[in-house]
C-alpha positions, 0 to 999 in steps of 0.5 A: 532818935527814930524810936523816940520820934515814933514814940512821940508821934504815936503818943500824940495820936493816941492821947486825943482819942483816949481824952475824947472817950472820958467825956460824952459831949452833946452831939454837934450843934447843927446850924438851925437844929435843936440846941442839944446841950450836955448834962453839965450845960443842962445843970448850969442852965437850970440854975440860971433859968429853970424850964422843962427838959426834954431828954432823948434816950438813944443808943448808937445801935438803935435804928429807930433812934437814927430815923427820929434824929433824921426826920422828927428832930430835923423838922423846922417846927420841932426845932423852933418849938423845942429850942424855945420851950425846953432844954434838950439833952441828947443822951446816950443811954450806954454812955461809959463815962462817970458824971455827976447830976444833981449831986449823984454819981452815975456811971455805966452798969456793965451788968445791965449794959446801960448808964445808971441815969438812963436806967433810973429815968426809964424806971428799968424799962429800957427801950430806945428811943425814949423821950423823957420830959421833966418839969422845971427843976427836974421834977416828975420825969416822965418816960415816953418810949418809942419813936415819935413822928412830928405830929405825935411829938407835937401833941406831947411837948405842947401838952406839957409845954402849955401846962395843959397836963395840970388841968386836962387828962391826956385823953380829953387833950387828944380829943381837942388837939389839932396838930399844925406842924408838917408831918413827915410820918403818920401813926397813932399817938401813944399817950403818955403813961400816967396821963 
């Protein structure tokens, strides 16, 4: 009887951790923070109401990713704008589970040490963090590698969020853009590739 009890307790302790590793949910939604959603939620929301997607490609070991989480993504101006204008996905580029996105199966590639969706969206140039901006209906994914300060992110997300990219080059936009969000860091803005 003692062995059965030990076995049952062990099974109850092990099962939840096994089940937790099968799926990779979005990080917890902190009250007042960015509304990070999972890939499944993204696909459901896009069917209901298409809008731009901001995907934060990170890894658990990336120090700059953690800094961006703690400073840039916690800024109230960033939170407000992102929640109003984008669907936001916090995507672990090294997630191990299999999932479907837009009818295609994605999984971890042990040879490249990355999830195949991350590899595809970053065009094989693995750098963390990387911000991916996608137009509604997942068109034209644009990877923007590197840590972004509040003001750097403001310029980029407003460039796309206001549709300025359709009529104005990135260089011209930068000349007239005035950041208004409270900065937590300073540094030059890296222009999005191809804009």
